[in-house]
N, C-alpha and C positions, 0 to 999 in steps of 0.2 A: 649427423646428420639424419633426417628423414627420408626414405628412398621413395621419390616420386614413379610413383607406375604411370608406363607407357598408355597412351589415349586406347590403344586396341585393349589393354587387359579387364579380365572380367574386374566390375563393381565387388570390393571385397564383404563378405557376409560374414558380420557380426550378431549372435543374440541379443535382443535385448535381455536384459537383468530385470528379476523378476519384481522386483520393486517400483521400475520404471511401467512394468505392464501393467500393475497392480494400480500405480496412481491413476495411469489413463484410464481405468477401467471406472476408477470413482470420477473423474471426471466427464466421462461419457456418459456415467449416471445421472450427474446433476445436467447437464445439456440436453439429455432425452427427458428429464423432468420437468425441464421449461419449457421444453419443444411442447410436449403435451398439454401444460398448463395454458401456453399461449396459441401455439398451431395455426401462424401464419406465414405467408412467404418471407418475415425475417425471422423467424424461429428455425425455418429450411437453411437460410444462410449461414444459421449459427450451427448445423448440424454438418454442412458441408464445410466449413471455415475447420471444425475442430476435424475432422476427417483429416483434412490435408495437412494440419499442424503436426498431427500424431504421426505422419510418416516422415514431414520436414524435422520435428525433433530429433529422429533418429538420425539425421543427417547433423544437425547441430553438436550432438555429441559426440560423433565421429571426429569433427573438425577440432572439437575441447580435447579428444584424448590424442588426436594426431598432431598439436598445435597449432594449427592450420588457419585459427581464427583470424579474421582483419584485426580485433583488439584483443588485448590482456583480459579475461573471462575469472571470475570465483572459479577456483578449480576442486572445489570439495562437495559440486554437487553436478549434477545434470543439467542439462541446459534450461528445461521447464519452459519449453516454450508451449507447451498445448496447455497446462494449468494457467498461466499469465495470458495466452492468447485469449481465452475464454470471459475473463472478468468483465473487461469493458462492454461486448455485445451484450453478454447475458444481463450486465446490470442494465444498459438501455433497454431491451425487453422486457423488464419488469418493469423499469421506471417509465416505459410507455403503456403497459395494461393499466399500470395502478392510475396513472392519470387521465388514461382513457375511461376509467368507471368511474371518476371523480368529476368528468364532464370538462378537464380543462384542455382545451386542444393545443394549446400554446405547449406548456409542458410536455403534452404527449409527441409532438412534433421535436422537441427538446431530445426526449428519450431515443426518438428513432436518430437523430444525428448521433446521440452519444456512441450508440449500436454500430453503425457506418462506419466512424472515425476508429473506434475499436477494431472492425474487421480492416480497414484499410492500413493501419500502423501492424498489425498482426502478419497481413499479407506482404507488407513490404520485409518484416523482419525473416519470413517463408522465402522472400525474394533474392534477399541477401547471404542467405545461409547456399540456396540453389546456386548463387553464381559464383561463388567461392569452393565448391567442392569438385574435385576432380578425383576421376573423370566424372564428367556430367550422367547425374542420375535421371537418365529418361522416363524412369517409372515413375520416380517420385515429381518431375518436372510436369509428366502429364495428368498426376492428379490434382498437383498444385495448381495449375493451370486451367483444368475442368472446373474445379472449387471456384476459384478466381473468376472467371469467366461468368459463372451461376449468380456470384455476390454481385458484381459490377452489372450484370444487366438489370437486375432486379434493384437496384439502388438507383441504376439510371432513370428507372420509370416509378420510381417513389420519392425520389427526393425533388426537391426545385432546383433552380440555377443557383439562389442565394445559400442551400443548406449544402450543396457541391462544393461552391467555394469554399464554405467555412470547412467540409473535409479537407479538402486539398491545404488549406493553409494550416490545420493541425500537422496534416503529413510533411510539411515542408518545415514546420517547427520541430518537429519530432526528428526528421535526416539531421537536421544541424545539431541540435542537443546531442545525439547520438555521435556526430564527430568531435564536437568538443569534448563533452565530461568522459566519455569512453576513453578518449586519449588522455585527460587530464587525469583521472580517475582510475588506475589499473586495477582489476582484479577487486573492485568494489560489487561486482553485478554478475548476476550469471547472466545470459541470452533473456532468457523470461523476465528475470527481476529487472534489466534493461526499459526491456519493454512495457512494463506495467507501470514502474516510477516515471521512463522517461515519457511514456505517452500518456500519461495522467498530467503531469506538469506542461508539457505542450498543450493539453487540453485546456488547463487553468490559465495560461498565458494567453491563447487566441480567446478565450472569453473576457479576459478583463481586456484586452486592445478591444474587440467587439463593442464591450459595454463601456468603455471610453468613448469611443467613437459617437455613440449613440446615446448617451446618455440625455434623461429629460428629467425635469422636477417629479421627486416624490415617488421615482421607478426605482423596484426594488429594495430588498431587507440591509440596511446599513452591517450588519454583522455579515451577511455574503458578501459583500464589496471588502469588508475588513478581511476577510482570510484571503480573497484573491490578491491582494495589494500585498499582502504579509508572504505568502507565499511567492509570486512572483519577485517581489523585491530582495528576499533572502537568496534566490537564486540566482538573481542576477548579481547581488554582490559578490556570492561566490566565485561568478563567473571573471569579475573584474578583479578582484583579489588574485586569483590564481594567476589569471595572465599578468598582473603586474608584477608577483612575487617571481616570475622565470627570470624576470631582471634585474632582482635585488635580493639581497639575503633577509628573509624573513624575522630572522631571530634577533635583529639587533632593537635597542633602545629608539633608534632612527626610524627602524620600520615599524616598531610596534607604534611610538606615537602619530605617525601617518596612518596606520591602521585604525586606529581611534578617531583620529579628525576625519578622516574619510567616509568612516561609518555614520559621523553626526552628519557630515555634509549630504551623503545619501539620503540618510532619516528624513533630516529636515527639510532638504532640498527638493528631494525627488519624493520618497515614499508618502509623507505627508499633504504636498499639495495633490498629489494624486488620487489621496484617498479625500480630501476636503472637495477635489472637484467632483468626485463620484456620489458623494453624501450629502454634498451642500450643506454641511456644519463644518467645525471647528474639530478636528479627530481627537485631540488632547480631550478636551473639553467632554466631547460626547461620550470618548471612555470612561472618564471618570465618572459621569453623569449614571453611562449606563451601568459600572460596575457596583456603585453604591445607592442605588434607588431605593431599596428595599431592604427591610432589615432580613429578610431571610438570605440576601446576598450578602449582606455580611458577616452575617453568621458562617455559609459557607466559604467565605474568602477567610476568615480565620481557622476554618478547622482545615482548609486544603494547606494553608500557609504552615501549620503545624505537622502536618503530612510531610511537606517537604523539609520541613527540618528533620525530621524522624530519617526520610533517605537519607539526607546529607549526612547525619551521624551513622549511619550504619556503614557508607563509603568512608568514613574517617575511621570507625572502629575495626572494618575488616583489614584497610590499611596499616593500623595500629599494629594487630595479630600478625599479618607478615613482616611488618620490620621487626619484632620479637620473635618470628620463627627463624630457623635456620635456611633455609632455603630462602633466597630471593627473587627466586622464578616461582613462589606461589600462588596458584590460582584459584579463585572462590571455586568451591562447588555448586553443581546445582542447585541443589535447595537455598543456598546463601542466594545466589542470582536471583530464586523466585521470590524471595522475599519483596521485590520489588512490583511484580507481576499484584501479589497482594496490596500492596499500597495503592496501586493504580487502581484496584478494583473497590479499595476502600474510599479512592477518590471520586470514581466516576458515578457509582452506586447513587450516593445523595443527588449529585448534580442532576440525572437524571430524573429521579421522583421530583425533584422540589423545584427546580430550574434549568430547565434544557438550555434554553438562550445562552445564560450565564455560562454553561459548561462550554458553549458553542463557543465562546468570546474565550474564556480560559484556556482551552485548549489551544486555540489561535495563539495567543501569548506563550505559552507555555512553548509550543512548538517553534516561534522564532527564537526563543531563549534556549532551548537546546541547540538549534544549529547553529546560534551565532557561536556559543562554546565548544563548539567543535571546529568551526573556523578559528577560535583561539588557541585550542588545541593542535589543531592543523597544523598552521603556518606557525606555530613556537612563538606568540604575541605575548609579551610580557605584559604584566608580571606573574599571570596566570597560566601561559601557554606550557610550560614546563611542570607545573604542579599537578594540572587536569590531566597532562599524558601519563605521570606517574599514579596517579589516583584511577584513572578509569582502566589502565593496564590490568589491574587484577581482574576483572569483570570481561575479559575478551574470552571469544570461543573461538570454533575455527572457520564460523561465518563471517570473523572480521578481518580477513586475510588481506587486506586492502590497506591504502593508509587511511583510509576515513573508517572510525569507530561509528556504527548504523544502529547496531540489532537496539538501544534506547530510543531511537527516533520513529524506528518501524513501531516497538511497542505501543507509544505515543497515537502513531498514526493507526494501527489497528483497532485500538480504543477507542479514538475520535471519527474515523471516517463513517461507521453508521451513523454517529450524528449529526456529519456535516454533509452526507448524501440523501438525509431523508428529503424527499420531494414536499416541503411542508404546504406550497398551495395545493398540493393535492391531497393534502390531510387535510384540510380545514374545517370541513363540513362534518368531522367529529372525528373521536380518535381513531386508531387504526385498530380495525377489528380483528379475531381471529388470529394466526400467527404472527401476522404482521405488527401486532403488538407488541411483540418480541423484539422488533429491529433496532429500537435504539440501544437494545441488550445484547447485541449482536458479538460487539468486540468482548465485555466482560463476560460472556459465555464462552467462546470461543478460545480466545486468549487466557482472562482474567482466571476463569475456573478450568477450563477444559485442558488447555497447554500446562497450566500448571500442576493440576492434580496429577494428569498421563507423565507428566517428566519427575515428580518426588515418588510417584508409588512403582513407576516402572523402572527407576534408576535404585530403588531401595529395597522393593520385593520382585520384581519381574522375573519370572525365569523363562517362560515361553516366547520366543522373540517371533516378530513377522519374518516369514520366509524374505529373506536379503534387505533386514533393517537391523539396525539397533533396539527398534522400539519393540515393546511387549506387549503383550495380549492384557495383562494384568493392567498395564497401563491403562492402555485404550478403554478398556470396560471401566476401570474407577472413574475414568474422564467423563464418560457418558453417563455416567451414575452420577457424579457429582452436580452434572449439567442440569439433570433433571433434578436432581433436589433444588437448585439454583432457580430453577423456574418456578417452582410449588413454591419456593422465598418470597420470589417476585409477585405472584398473585396476592401474596398475604399481605405485604407494605406497599403495593402502588397498587391502588384504587382506581387507577386509569387503564391496567390492563383487563382485557376479556377474550380470553380464546376462543371461546366461541365451541368449544369440543374438539377443535382442530388437535388433536393431543398426536394422532397417527404421526400427523406430517412433520411436526414439530420434534418428533421422537427420530422418523426418519432422517428429517436434516441434521439434527445433534448426531446421530451415528453415521451418516454418510461425512459427516468435517472432522470429523473423529476418526475415520479411516485413511481420509486425505492428509491428516495430523500423521498419522503412523507413516505414511510412505513417500511423503513429498520430501526430496531434499531443501528446497526452496526457503526464503523467509517465514515461516510459519504466521508469525507476528501479524504480519501483512496479508497473506493470503486468505488464512482459515476466515478471520472477519469477515471479508470480503464475499467470501463462499456461504456462509452462512448466511448474511445479509440478505444475498442474491435467493437464496432459498426460502427464507421466512418472507421476503416480499413477493414470490409466485402465491 
């Protein structure tokens, strides 16, 4: 048992590791860069949030080390509160600036709401950590309280009543999702990953409810509604079946048949009518017409189907090799896992160049398929549940320490979020200029190229390690070089990209995110594209 310190005992001091400090320095560099580019009261709030998150992250790390956290978090990483806390606020700030420059006041206010919501959920996570820390860290409480007071005061005088209510709604949803999903899915997230993932889901759910209640004819793009309904529908389906299978064995044929029947009922009876209400069209007919609207889309779909077949063959081939080897516990090496990164890059680049709306919808469909198959694997639904468990176990790493396998879903999200998060109404007056022209490629550059090259070269030829990490200097340098070469190729093959001599900012953004990859212990497939997107949008 862990010995509890008496209330009067001084708070123990444990030095921060070098990797955590380096990660914090990189994040602060990003925050200050955005602050210098925006320089308004909201960017000052972001700086205050980063300072308090840095201090509270230390408390979260101590709680994880002592086993005193409320829920069971992933133990192979630090808490990651600082990098995760800054994603939504910084994203909202750059979105506000982009839409302000495009003279779109509606989406400018939307960016402010995104920033305020991110700050609210980050402050809640900080309060949670401080509330369960014993003895109470008075200095950290004072810093967090001062930063929170500044943020609340500025937001109080900047947001309308409706916007304040919207932020509070997202915060309420976030609190309930934390209690439900962190209880049902132990060791799947670090506190930072939970903040980032559940905060995003909470915001999407609130947006869907808001738009469903205020829907007007011809309002909004059907592809946006499609993404919102699919994400919320898959999350609600997971919560429903997780609750249901607490009371029954999910591995029987009766339960499997019930699972498939209820999936059809939820899809045909809830998701499709909900989407029909939003887009005022038959969702299935709209989707079929959208997918096969042009000859280019048919070629792209055929090409993507071929790549999907190749990915499945890689999985089967690697499992065949494991079956023929003496060790049944054989794990796929790093280079083998990176095959899928190359396949995803080959998938996304043609879509970005030739048909981004199709890529937007196809990525949404692929996300729904991935999540559904993970439900089948997790609940051992017949006939594929046990087969998927056996096939995917070969590709597990230390980040898949919980009951769910999420790395492939994070890879898809990391590649897709730059496509989904571009404020299209703020870019309709012309193509994005300067570094912003590379925003759709943020996932390709950060994860598809940068992370892949760093991992392959670092694991095979790396000798000089960054202090406190397993990552190597050679891997980081080759990663930066590979991303620069990729930018040059994008300039050659994508005529819509015009960098306007913003090469220094692009090089600085790529280098900063590559350093973050070297030091972070969070899910880099998700974190790196978001930070590169933020820097390029700024």
